[in-house]
PDB file of N, H, CA, C and O in Angstrom:
ATOM      1  N   MET A   1      94.312  44.530  62.622  1.00  0.00           N
ATOM      2  CA  MET A   1      93.133  44.895  63.385  1.00  0.00           C
ATOM      3  C   MET A   1      92.547  46.179  62.795  1.00  0.00           C
ATOM      4  O   MET A   1      93.274  47.130  62.510  1.00  0.00           O
ATOM      5  N   ASP A   2      91.247  46.193  62.620  1.00  0.00           N
ATOM      6  H   ASP A   2      90.656  45.420  62.851  1.00  0.00           H
ATOM      7  CA  ASP A   2      90.559  47.365  62.091  1.00  0.00           C
ATOM      8  C   ASP A   2      90.185  48.294  63.240  1.00  0.00           C
ATOM      9  O   ASP A   2      89.160  48.095  63.892  1.00  0.00           O
ATOM     10  N   LEU A   3      91.006  49.299  63.488  1.00  0.00           N
ATOM     11  H   LEU A   3      91.838  49.460  62.958  1.00  0.00           H
ATOM     12  CA  LEU A   3      90.783  50.212  64.616  1.00  0.00           C
ATOM     13  C   LEU A   3      89.573  51.119  64.402  1.00  0.00           C
ATOM     14  O   LEU A   3      89.021  51.645  65.368  1.00  0.00           O
ATOM     15  N   GLU A   4      89.161  51.307  63.168  1.00  0.00           N
ATOM     16  H   GLU A   4      89.610  50.879  62.383  1.00  0.00           H
ATOM     17  CA  GLU A   4      88.014  52.179  62.903  1.00  0.00           C
ATOM     18  C   GLU A   4      86.742  51.685  63.592  1.00  0.00           C
ATOM     19  O   GLU A   4      85.867  52.486  63.919  1.00  0.00           O
ATOM     20  N   ARG A   5      86.635  50.384  63.813  1.00  0.00           N
ATOM     21  H   ARG A   5      87.346  49.733  63.548  1.00  0.00           H
ATOM     22  CA  ARG A   5      85.428  49.884  64.473  1.00  0.00           C
ATOM     23  C   ARG A   5      85.409  50.223  65.962  1.00  0.00           C
ATOM     24  O   ARG A   5      84.394  50.016  66.627  1.00  0.00           O
ATOM     25  N   PHE A   6      86.521  50.742  66.494  1.00  0.00           N
ATOM     26  H   PHE A   6      87.345  50.910  65.954  1.00  0.00           H
ATOM     27  CA  PHE A   6      86.597  51.169  67.888  1.00  0.00           C
ATOM     28  C   PHE A   6      86.520  52.689  68.026  1.00  0.00           C
ATOM     29  O   PHE A   6      86.721  53.223  69.117  1.00  0.00           O
ATOM     30  N   ILE A   7      86.232  53.384  66.931  1.00  0.00           N
ATOM     31  H   ILE A   7      86.069  52.950  66.045  1.00  0.00           H
ATOM     32  CA  ILE A   7      86.159  54.847  66.954  1.00  0.00           C
ATOM     33  C   ILE A   7      84.764  55.276  66.508  1.00  0.00           C
ATOM     34  O   ILE A   7      84.356  55.048  65.369  1.00  0.00           O
ATOM     35  N   GLY A   8      84.049  55.901  67.437  1.00  0.00           N
ATOM     36  H   GLY A   8      84.381  56.086  68.362  1.00  0.00           H
ATOM     37  CA  GLY A   8      82.721  56.406  67.111  1.00  0.00           C
ATOM     38  C   GLY A   8      82.816  57.733  66.383  1.00  0.00           C
ATOM     39  O   GLY A   8      83.715  58.531  66.647  1.00  0.00           O
ATOM     40  N   VAL A   9      81.890  57.966  65.469  1.00  0.00           N
ATOM     41  H   VAL A   9      81.160  57.318  65.255  1.00  0.00           H
ATOM     42  CA  VAL A   9      81.873  59.217  64.706  1.00  0.00           C
ATOM     43  C   VAL A   9      80.493  59.854  64.849  1.00  0.00           C
ATOM     44  O   VAL A   9      79.469  59.212  64.615  1.00  0.00           O
ATOM     45  N   THR A  10      80.488  61.121  65.235  1.00  0.00           N
ATOM     46  H   THR A  10      81.320  61.642  65.426  1.00  0.00           H
ATOM     47  CA  THR A  10      79.246  61.893  65.305  1.00  0.00           C
ATOM     48  C   THR A  10      79.360  63.009  64.288  1.00  0.00           C
ATOM     49  O   THR A  10      80.049  64.000  64.527  1.00  0.00           O
ATOM     50  N   PRO A  11      78.677  62.854  63.130  1.00  0.00           N
ATOM     51  CA  PRO A  11      78.788  63.883  62.097  1.00  0.00           C
ATOM     52  C   PRO A  11      78.116  65.196  62.526  1.00  0.00           C
ATOM     53  O   PRO A  11      77.160  65.215  63.301  1.00  0.00           O
ATOM     54  N   ASP A  12      78.656  66.272  61.990  1.00  0.00           N
ATOM     55  H   ASP A  12      79.432  66.256  61.360  1.00  0.00           H
ATOM     56  CA  ASP A  12      78.116  67.612  62.239  1.00  0.00           C
ATOM     57  C   ASP A  12      78.054  67.968  63.716  1.00  0.00           C
ATOM     58  O   ASP A  12      77.098  68.595  64.171  1.00  0.00           O
ATOM     59  N   PHE A  13      79.078  67.565  64.464  1.00  0.00           N
ATOM     60  H   PHE A  13      79.855  67.055  64.094  1.00  0.00           H
ATOM     61  CA  PHE A  13      79.175  67.941  65.878  1.00  0.00           C
ATOM     62  C   PHE A  13      80.601  68.369  66.169  1.00  0.00           C
ATOM     63  O   PHE A  13      81.528  67.633  65.829  1.00  0.00           O
ATOM     64  N   PRO A  14      80.811  69.470  66.755  1.00  0.00           N
ATOM     65  CA  PRO A  14      79.865  70.347  67.445  1.00  0.00           C
ATOM     66  C   PRO A  14      79.140  71.319  66.526  1.00  0.00           C
ATOM     67  O   PRO A  14      78.211  72.004  66.954  1.00  0.00           O
ATOM     68  N   LYS A  15      79.565  71.385  65.246  1.00  0.00           N
ATOM     69  H   LYS A  15      80.320  70.829  64.899  1.00  0.00           H
ATOM     70  CA  LYS A  15      78.820  72.214  64.305  1.00  0.00           C
ATOM     71  C   LYS A  15      78.890  71.574  62.929  1.00  0.00           C
ATOM     72  O   LYS A  15      79.717  70.696  62.682  1.00  0.00           O
ATOM     73  N   LYS A  16      78.036  72.011  62.056  1.00  0.00           N
ATOM     74  H   LYS A  16      77.364  72.724  62.256  1.00  0.00           H
ATOM     75  CA  LYS A  16      77.936  71.433  60.717  1.00  0.00           C
ATOM     76  C   LYS A  16      79.298  71.439  60.022  1.00  0.00           C
ATOM     77  O   LYS A  16      80.021  72.436  60.032  1.00  0.00           O
ATOM     78  N   GLY A  17      79.619  70.301  59.425  1.00  0.00           N
ATOM     79  H   GLY A  17      79.032  69.492  59.417  1.00  0.00           H
ATOM     80  CA  GLY A  17      80.880  70.177  58.688  1.00  0.00           C
ATOM     81  C   GLY A  17      82.024  69.587  59.500  1.00  0.00           C
ATOM     82  O   GLY A  17      83.090  69.301  58.955  1.00  0.00           O
ATOM     83  N   ILE A  18      81.810  69.402  60.803  1.00  0.00           N
ATOM     84  H   ILE A  18      80.944  69.635  61.246  1.00  0.00           H
ATOM     85  CA  ILE A  18      82.830  68.820  61.672  1.00  0.00           C
ATOM     86  C   ILE A  18      82.327  67.477  62.180  1.00  0.00           C
ATOM     87  O   ILE A  18      81.187  67.374  62.633  1.00  0.00           O
ATOM     88  N   SER A  19      83.160  66.453  62.109  1.00  0.00           N
ATOM     89  H   SER A  19      84.086  66.537  61.741  1.00  0.00           H
ATOM     90  CA  SER A  19      82.805  65.136  62.632  1.00  0.00           C
ATOM     91  C   SER A  19      83.596  64.887  63.917  1.00  0.00           C
ATOM     92  O   SER A  19      84.827  64.890  63.913  1.00  0.00           O
ATOM     93  N   PHE A  20      82.882  64.677  64.996  1.00  0.00           N
ATOM     94  H   PHE A  20      81.882  64.675  64.999  1.00  0.00           H
ATOM     95  CA  PHE A  20      83.515  64.375  66.282  1.00  0.00           C
ATOM     96  C   PHE A  20      83.931  62.913  66.291  1.00  0.00           C
ATOM     97  O   PHE A  20      83.120  62.036  65.990  1.00  0.00           O
ATOM     98  N   LYS A  21      85.180  62.643  66.632  1.00  0.00           N
ATOM     99  H   LYS A  21      85.839  63.355  66.877  1.00  0.00           H
ATOM    100  CA  LYS A  21      85.698  61.275  66.728  1.00  0.00           C
ATOM    101  C   LYS A  21      85.804  60.892  68.201  1.00  0.00           C
ATOM    102  O   LYS A  21      86.521  61.541  68.961  1.00  0.00           O
ATOM    103  N   ASP A  22      85.102  59.854  68.600  1.00  0.00           N
ATOM    104  H   ASP A  22      84.519  59.326  67.982  1.00  0.00           H
ATOM    105  CA  ASP A  22      85.102  59.386  69.986  1.00  0.00           C
ATOM    106  C   ASP A  22      86.014  58.168  70.100  1.00  0.00           C
ATOM    107  O   ASP A  22      85.690  57.095  69.591  1.00  0.00           O
ATOM    108  N   ILE A  23      87.159  58.336  70.770  1.00  0.00           N
ATOM    109  H   ILE A  23      87.423  59.207  71.184  1.00  0.00           H
ATOM    110  CA  ILE A  23      88.111  57.232  70.907  1.00  0.00           C
ATOM    111  C   ILE A  23      87.934  56.461  72.210  1.00  0.00           C
ATOM    112  O   ILE A  23      88.718  55.557  72.497  1.00  0.00           O
ATOM    113  N   SER A  24      86.920  56.801  73.004  1.00  0.00           N
ATOM    114  H   SER A  24      86.283  57.536  72.771  1.00  0.00           H
ATOM    115  CA  SER A  24      86.746  56.100  74.283  1.00  0.00           C
ATOM    116  C   SER A  24      86.513  54.598  74.114  1.00  0.00           C
ATOM    117  O   SER A  24      86.985  53.837  74.959  1.00  0.00           O
ATOM    118  N   PRO A  25      85.809  54.118  73.067  1.00  0.00           N
ATOM    119  CA  PRO A  25      85.712  52.663  72.901  1.00  0.00           C
ATOM    120  C   PRO A  25      87.085  52.003  72.678  1.00  0.00           C
ATOM    121  O   PRO A  25      87.321  50.884  73.135  1.00  0.00           O
ATOM    122  N   LEU A  26      87.973  52.694  71.981  1.00  0.00           N
ATOM    123  H   LEU A  26      87.781  53.603  71.609  1.00  0.00           H
ATOM    124  CA  LEU A  26      89.333  52.184  71.777  1.00  0.00           C
ATOM    125  C   LEU A  26      90.083  52.103  73.098  1.00  0.00           C
ATOM    126  O   LEU A  26      90.780  51.126  73.369  1.00  0.00           O
ATOM    127  N   LEU A  27      89.934  53.135  73.914  1.00  0.00           N
ATOM    128  H   LEU A  27      89.367  53.929  73.694  1.00  0.00           H
ATOM    129  CA  LEU A  27      90.623  53.163  75.208  1.00  0.00           C
ATOM    130  C   LEU A  27      90.087  52.105  76.171  1.00  0.00           C
ATOM    131  O   LEU A  27      90.818  51.641  77.046  1.00  0.00           O
ATOM    132  N   ARG A  28      88.823  51.720  76.018  1.00  0.00           N
ATOM    133  H   ARG A  28      88.229  52.097  75.307  1.00  0.00           H
ATOM    134  CA  ARG A  28      88.215  50.721  76.905  1.00  0.00           C
ATOM    135  C   ARG A  28      88.563  49.283  76.518  1.00  0.00           C
ATOM    136  O   ARG A  28      88.365  48.363  77.311  1.00  0.00           O
ATOM    137  N   ASN A  29      89.074  49.090  75.315  1.00  0.00           N
ATOM    138  H   ASN A  29      89.235  49.838  74.671  1.00  0.00           H
ATOM    139  CA  ASN A  29      89.375  47.738  74.842  1.00  0.00           C
ATOM    140  C   ASN A  29      90.883  47.500  74.941  1.00  0.00           C
ATOM    141  O   ASN A  29      91.644  48.059  74.151  1.00  0.00           O
ATOM    142  N   PRO A  30      91.328  46.679  75.900  1.00  0.00           N
ATOM    143  CA  PRO A  30      92.770  46.495  76.110  1.00  0.00           C
ATOM    144  C   PRO A  30      93.530  45.998  74.880  1.00  0.00           C
ATOM    145  O   PRO A  30      94.640  46.460  74.616  1.00  0.00           O
ATOM    146  N   GLU A  31      92.956  45.075  74.134  1.00  0.00           N
ATOM    147  H   GLU A  31      92.054  44.700  74.348  1.00  0.00           H
ATOM    148  CA  GLU A  31      93.649  44.531  72.960  1.00  0.00           C
ATOM    149  C   GLU A  31      93.788  45.592  71.873  1.00  0.00           C
ATOM    150  O   GLU A  31      94.856  45.743  71.281  1.00  0.00           O
ATOM    151  N   ALA A  32      92.717  46.319  71.614  1.00  0.00           N
ATOM    152  H   ALA A  32      91.849  46.197  72.095  1.00  0.00           H
ATOM    153  CA  ALA A  32      92.750  47.360  70.580  1.00  0.00           C
ATOM    154  C   ALA A  32      93.691  48.489  70.993  1.00  0.00           C
ATOM    155  O   ALA A  32      94.449  49.000  70.168  1.00  0.00           O
ATOM    156  N   PHE A  33      93.644  48.880  72.263  1.00  0.00           N
ATOM    157  H   PHE A  33      93.029  48.465  72.933  1.00  0.00           H
ATOM    158  CA  PHE A  33      94.520  49.947  72.747  1.00  0.00           C
ATOM    159  C   PHE A  33      95.990  49.530  72.628  1.00  0.00           C
ATOM    160  O   PHE A  33      96.826  50.315  72.182  1.00  0.00           O
ATOM    161  N   HIS A  34      96.297  48.304  73.025  1.00  0.00           N
ATOM    162  H   HIS A  34      95.617  47.666  73.388  1.00  0.00           H
ATOM    163  CA  HIS A  34      97.676  47.810  72.929  1.00  0.00           C
ATOM    164  C   HIS A  34      98.141  47.809  71.469  1.00  0.00           C
ATOM    165  O   HIS A  34      99.254  48.239  71.167  1.00  0.00           O
ATOM    166  N   TYR A  35      97.294  47.329  70.581  1.00  0.00           N
ATOM    167  H   TYR A  35      96.390  46.980  70.827  1.00  0.00           H
ATOM    168  CA  TYR A  35      97.627  47.301  69.159  1.00  0.00           C
ATOM    169  C   TYR A  35      97.887  48.721  68.642  1.00  0.00           C
ATOM    170  O   TYR A  35      98.850  48.960  67.913  1.00  0.00           O
ATOM    171  N   CYS A  36      97.027  49.647  69.025  1.00  0.00           N
ATOM    172  H   CYS A  36      96.245  49.453  69.618  1.00  0.00           H
ATOM    173  CA  CYS A  36      97.170  51.037  68.598  1.00  0.00           C
ATOM    174  C   CYS A  36      98.502  51.620  69.075  1.00  0.00           C
ATOM    175  O   CYS A  36      99.209  52.268  68.303  1.00  0.00           O
ATOM    176  N   ILE A  37      98.841  51.393  70.326  1.00  0.00           N
ATOM    177  H   ILE A  37      98.267  50.866  70.953  1.00  0.00           H
ATOM    178  CA  ILE A  37     100.097  51.904  70.880  1.00  0.00           C
ATOM    179  C   ILE A  37     101.301  51.291  70.160  1.00  0.00           C
ATOM    180  O   ILE A  37     102.273  51.991  69.877  1.00  0.00           O
ATOM    181  N   GLN A  38     101.243  49.996  69.863  1.00  0.00           N
ATOM    182  H   GLN A  38     100.453  49.428  70.093  1.00  0.00           H
ATOM    183  CA  GLN A  38     102.353  49.348  69.156  1.00  0.00           C
ATOM    184  C   GLN A  38     102.514  49.914  67.747  1.00  0.00           C
ATOM    185  O   GLN A  38     103.638  50.092  67.277  1.00  0.00           O
ATOM    186  N   GLU A  39     101.401  50.198  67.072  1.00  0.00           N
ATOM    187  H   GLU A  39     100.488  50.054  67.454  1.00  0.00           H
ATOM    188  CA  GLU A  39     101.469  50.776  65.728  1.00  0.00           C
ATOM    189  C   GLU A  39     102.038  52.197  65.774  1.00  0.00           C
ATOM    190  O   GLU A  39     102.843  52.569  64.920  1.00  0.00           O
ATOM    191  N   LEU A  40     101.626  52.984  66.759  1.00  0.00           N
ATOM    192  H   LEU A  40     100.973  52.681  67.452  1.00  0.00           H
ATOM    193  CA  LEU A  40     102.183  54.332  66.916  1.00  0.00           C
ATOM    194  C   LEU A  40     103.675  54.271  67.213  1.00  0.00           C
ATOM    195  O   LEU A  40     104.448  55.093  66.720  1.00  0.00           O
ATOM    196  N   LYS A  41     104.074  53.297  68.017  1.00  0.00           N
ATOM    197  H   LYS A  41     103.446  52.630  68.417  1.00  0.00           H
ATOM    198  CA  LYS A  41     105.491  53.119  68.341  1.00  0.00           C
ATOM    199  C   LYS A  41     106.293  52.823  67.076  1.00  0.00           C
ATOM    200  O   LYS A  41     107.372  53.383  66.878  1.00  0.00           O
ATOM    201  N   LYS A  42     105.772  51.948  66.223  1.00  0.00           N
ATOM    202  H   LYS A  42     104.897  51.493  66.384  1.00  0.00           H
ATOM    203  CA  LYS A  42     106.464  51.630  64.967  1.00  0.00           C
ATOM    204  C   LYS A  42     106.658  52.882  64.110  1.00  0.00           C
ATOM    205  O   LYS A  42     107.732  53.105  63.552  1.00  0.00           O
ATOM    206  N   LEU A  43     105.599  53.697  64.016  1.00  0.00           N
ATOM    207  H   LEU A  43     104.727  53.516  64.470  1.00  0.00           H
ATOM    208  CA  LEU A  43     105.699  54.922  63.221  1.00  0.00           C
ATOM    209  C   LEU A  43     106.724  55.879  63.810  1.00  0.00           C
ATOM    210  O   LEU A  43     107.519  56.465  63.074  1.00  0.00           O
ATOM    211  N   ALA A  44     106.717  56.043  65.119  1.00  0.00           N
ATOM    212  H   ALA A  44     106.071  55.568  65.717  1.00  0.00           H
ATOM    213  CA  ALA A  44     107.631  56.976  65.773  1.00  0.00           C
ATOM    214  C   ALA A  44     109.075  56.512  65.658  1.00  0.00           C
ATOM    215  O   ALA A  44     109.970  57.337  65.480  1.00  0.00           O
ATOM    216  N   GLU A  45     109.319  55.223  65.753  1.00  0.00           N
ATOM    217  H   GLU A  45     108.591  54.552  65.897  1.00  0.00           H
ATOM    218  CA  GLU A  45     110.690  54.701  65.699  1.00  0.00           C
ATOM    219  C   GLU A  45     111.379  55.012  64.378  1.00  0.00           C
ATOM    220  O   GLU A  45     112.602  55.144  64.335  1.00  0.00           O
ATOM    221  N   GLU A  46     110.610  55.129  63.303  1.00  0.00           N
ATOM    222  H   GLU A  46     109.617  55.022  63.338  1.00  0.00           H
ATOM    223  CA  GLU A  46     111.193  55.437  61.996  1.00  0.00           C
ATOM    224  C   GLU A  46     111.894  56.790  61.994  1.00  0.00           C
ATOM    225  O   GLU A  46     112.845  56.999  61.241  1.00  0.00           O
ATOM    226  N   PHE A  47     111.421  57.716  62.841  1.00  0.00           N
ATOM    227  H   PHE A  47     110.649  57.547  63.453  1.00  0.00           H
ATOM    228  CA  PHE A  47     111.966  59.065  62.856  1.00  0.00           C
ATOM    229  C   PHE A  47     113.089  59.255  63.862  1.00  0.00           C
ATOM    230  O   PHE A  47     113.715  60.315  63.900  1.00  0.00           O
ATOM    231  N   LYS A  48     113.351  58.246  64.674  1.00  0.00           N
ATOM    232  H   LYS A  48     112.843  57.385  64.644  1.00  0.00           H
ATOM    233  CA  LYS A  48     114.407  58.300  65.687  1.00  0.00           C
ATOM    234  C   LYS A  48     114.310  59.584  66.535  1.00  0.00           C
ATOM    235  O   LYS A  48     115.267  60.355  66.609  1.00  0.00           O
ATOM    236  N   PRO A  49     113.161  59.803  67.167  1.00  0.00           N
ATOM    237  CA  PRO A  49     112.990  61.043  67.945  1.00  0.00           C
ATOM    238  C   PRO A  49     113.884  61.068  69.186  1.00  0.00           C
ATOM    239  O   PRO A  49     114.213  60.028  69.756  1.00  0.00           O
ATOM    240  N   THR A  50     114.264  62.274  69.584  1.00  0.00           N
ATOM    241  H   THR A  50     113.996  63.118  69.121  1.00  0.00           H
ATOM    242  CA  THR A  50     115.028  62.447  70.823  1.00  0.00           C
ATOM    243  C   THR A  50     114.134  63.038  71.915  1.00  0.00           C
ATOM    244  O   THR A  50     114.456  62.954  73.100  1.00  0.00           O
ATOM    245  N   VAL A  51     113.010  63.634  71.509  1.00  0.00           N
ATOM    246  H   VAL A  51     112.748  63.702  70.546  1.00  0.00           H
ATOM    247  CA  VAL A  51     112.060  64.220  72.447  1.00  0.00           C
ATOM    248  C   VAL A  51     110.653  63.932  71.937  1.00  0.00           C
ATOM    249  O   VAL A  51     110.402  63.984  70.733  1.00  0.00           O
ATOM    250  N   ILE A  52     109.740  63.628  72.848  1.00  0.00           N
ATOM    251  H   ILE A  52     109.944  63.585  73.826  1.00  0.00           H
ATOM    252  CA  ILE A  52     108.332  63.435  72.490  1.00  0.00           C
ATOM    253  C   ILE A  52     107.511  64.371  73.367  1.00  0.00           C
ATOM    254  O   ILE A  52     107.652  64.370  74.590  1.00  0.00           O
ATOM    255  N   VAL A  53     106.652  65.168  72.739  1.00  0.00           N
ATOM    256  H   VAL A  53     106.537  65.168  71.746  1.00  0.00           H
ATOM    257  CA  VAL A  53     105.793  66.113  73.452  1.00  0.00           C
ATOM    258  C   VAL A  53     104.359  65.612  73.368  1.00  0.00           C
ATOM    259  O   VAL A  53     103.906  65.182  72.307  1.00  0.00           O
ATOM    260  N   GLY A  54     103.660  65.667  74.466  1.00  0.00           N
ATOM    261  H   GLY A  54     104.027  66.017  75.328  1.00  0.00           H
ATOM    262  CA  GLY A  54     102.270  65.213  74.502  1.00  0.00           C
ATOM    263  C   GLY A  54     101.302  66.365  74.701  1.00  0.00           C
ATOM    264  O   GLY A  54     100.670  66.464  75.752  1.00  0.00           O
ATOM    265  N   ALA A  55     101.175  67.242  73.706  1.00  0.00           N
ATOM    266  H   ALA A  55     101.688  67.161  72.852  1.00  0.00           H
ATOM    267  CA  ALA A  55     100.207  68.338  73.785  1.00  0.00           C
ATOM    268  C   ALA A  55      98.805  67.765  73.645  1.00  0.00           C
ATOM    269  O   ALA A  55      98.576  66.890  72.810  1.00  0.00           O
ATOM    270  N   GLU A  56      97.874  68.241  74.442  1.00  0.00           N
ATOM    271  H   GLU A  56      98.060  68.952  75.120  1.00  0.00           H
ATOM    272  CA  GLU A  56      96.517  67.703  74.389  1.00  0.00           C
ATOM    273  C   GLU A  56      95.507  68.823  74.492  1.00  0.00           C
ATOM    274  O   GLU A  56      95.595  69.693  75.359  1.00  0.00           O
ATOM    275  N   SER A  57      94.574  68.780  73.612  1.00  0.00           N
ATOM    276  H   SER A  57      94.503  68.073  72.908  1.00  0.00           H
ATOM    277  CA  SER A  57      93.439  69.678  73.627  1.00  0.00           C
ATOM    278  C   SER A  57      92.446  69.123  72.632  1.00  0.00           C
ATOM    279  O   SER A  57      92.838  68.485  71.655  1.00  0.00           O
ATOM    280  N   ARG A  58      91.203  69.348  72.857  1.00  0.00           N
ATOM    281  H   ARG A  58      90.885  69.866  73.651  1.00  0.00           H
ATOM    282  CA  ARG A  58      90.203  68.843  71.927  1.00  0.00           C
ATOM    283  C   ARG A  58      90.512  69.396  70.544  1.00  0.00           C
ATOM    284  O   ARG A  58      90.684  70.602  70.364  1.00  0.00           O
ATOM    285  N   GLY A  59      90.579  68.513  69.591  1.00  0.00           N
ATOM    286  H   GLY A  59      90.439  67.534  69.737  1.00  0.00           H
ATOM    287  CA  GLY A  59      90.876  68.924  68.231  1.00  0.00           C
ATOM    288  C   GLY A  59      92.256  68.514  67.754  1.00  0.00           C
ATOM    289  O   GLY A  59      92.499  68.492  66.548  1.00  0.00           O
ATOM    290  N   PHE A  60      93.167  68.189  68.658  1.00  0.00           N
ATOM    291  H   PHE A  60      92.970  68.206  69.638  1.00  0.00           H
ATOM    292  CA  PHE A  60      94.490  67.744  68.243  1.00  0.00           C
ATOM    293  C   PHE A  60      94.474  66.299  67.778  1.00  0.00           C
ATOM    294  O   PHE A  60      95.310  65.906  66.965  1.00  0.00           O
ATOM    295  N   LEU A  61      93.538  65.499  68.277  1.00  0.00           N
ATOM    296  H   LEU A  61      92.859  65.818  68.938  1.00  0.00           H
ATOM    297  CA  LEU A  61      93.489  64.086  67.904  1.00  0.00           C
ATOM    298  C   LEU A  61      92.663  63.903  66.666  1.00  0.00           C
ATOM    299  O   LEU A  61      92.502  62.778  66.192  1.00  0.00           O
TER     300      LEU A  61
END
């Protein structure tokens, strides 16, 4: 699945040289969201984590 088609890009926002990535279309699509979560799970399993931290702030994603 091509997840890029579910991510909007606004170039030069909030200032020149920065591209804002809007993931809300991905979150609104159940199939794409499920696929994304499964792919992230596969990546995380390779590292055998014992703790997962969910820090959130604009710019971390």
